[in-house]
C-alpha positions as CSV (number, residue, x, y, z in Angstrom):
1,X,2.9,12.2,20.7
2,X,4.7,13.0,17.3
3,X,6.6,9.8,17.5
4,X,3.4,7.7,18.1
5,X,1.8,9.4,15.1
6,X,4.8,8.7,13.0
7,X,4.7,5.1,14.2
8,X,1.0,4.8,13.2
9,X,1.8,6.2,9.7
10,X,4.5,3.6,9.2
11,X,2.2,0.8,10.4
12,X,-0.6,2.0,8.1
13,X,1.7,2.4,5.2
14,X,2.9,-1.2,5.5
15,X,-0.8,-2.4,5.5
16,X,-1.5,-0.2,2.4
17,X,1.6,-1.7,0.7
18,X,0.2,-5.3,1.4
19,X,-3.1,-4.4,-0.1
20,X,-1.3,-2.7,-3.1
21,X,0.7,-5.9,-3.8
22,X,-2.1,-8.3,-3.3
23,X,-5.1,-6.6,-4.9
24,X,-4.5,-3.1,-6.4
25,X,-1.4,-3.8,-8.5
26,X,-2.8,-7.0,-10.1
27,X,-6.1,-5.3,-11.0
28,X,-4.3,-2.4,-12.6
29,X,-2.0,-4.7,-14.5
30,X,-5.0,-6.5,-15.9
31,X,-6.5,-3.2,-17.1
32,X,-3.1,-2.4,-18.6
33,X,-3.0,0.9,-16.7
34,X,0.0,3.2,-16.9
35,X,-0.7,4.1,-13.3
36,X,0.6,0.7,-12.1
37,X,4.2,1.7,-13.1
38,X,4.0,5.1,-11.4
39,X,2.6,3.8,-8.1
40,X,4.9,0.8,-8.1
41,X,7.9,3.1,-8.2
42,X,6.4,5.2,-5.3
43,X,5.6,2.1,-3.1
44,X,9.0,0.6,-3.7
45,X,10.9,3.7,-2.9
46,X,8.9,4.3,0.2
47,X,9.3,0.8,1.4
48,X,13.0,1.1,1.1
49,X,13.3,4.0,3.6
50,X,10.5,2.7,5.9
51,X,12.8,0.4,8.0
52,X,15.1,3.3,8.6
53,X,12.3,5.5,9.9
54,X,11.0,2.6,12.1
55,X,14.5,2.1,13.5
56,X,14.8,5.7,14.4
57,X,11.3,5.6,16.1
58,X,12.4,2.5,18.0
59,X,15.1,4.5,19.7
60,X,12.5,6.7,21.3
61,X,9.8,4.4,22.4
62,X,9.7,0.6,22.8
63,X,7.7,-1.4,20.4
64,X,4.2,-2.5,21.1
65,X,2.2,-5.5,20.1
66,X,-0.1,-5.1,17.0
67,X,-3.8,-4.8,17.7
């Protein structure tokens, strides 16, 4: 169950990152918000380690098709 939950977190984070890049980051940049730089670094760092986590998860359970 833990592995399935971790897989769901990874999947959701990838989707949140897509929304961040397509909508939230451009909107914050237009507002000249300092928050954009703080969040950009957090998202970038997290996306760097996400493939390693997903690789480890894949060793425990086979991948499933997205819904």
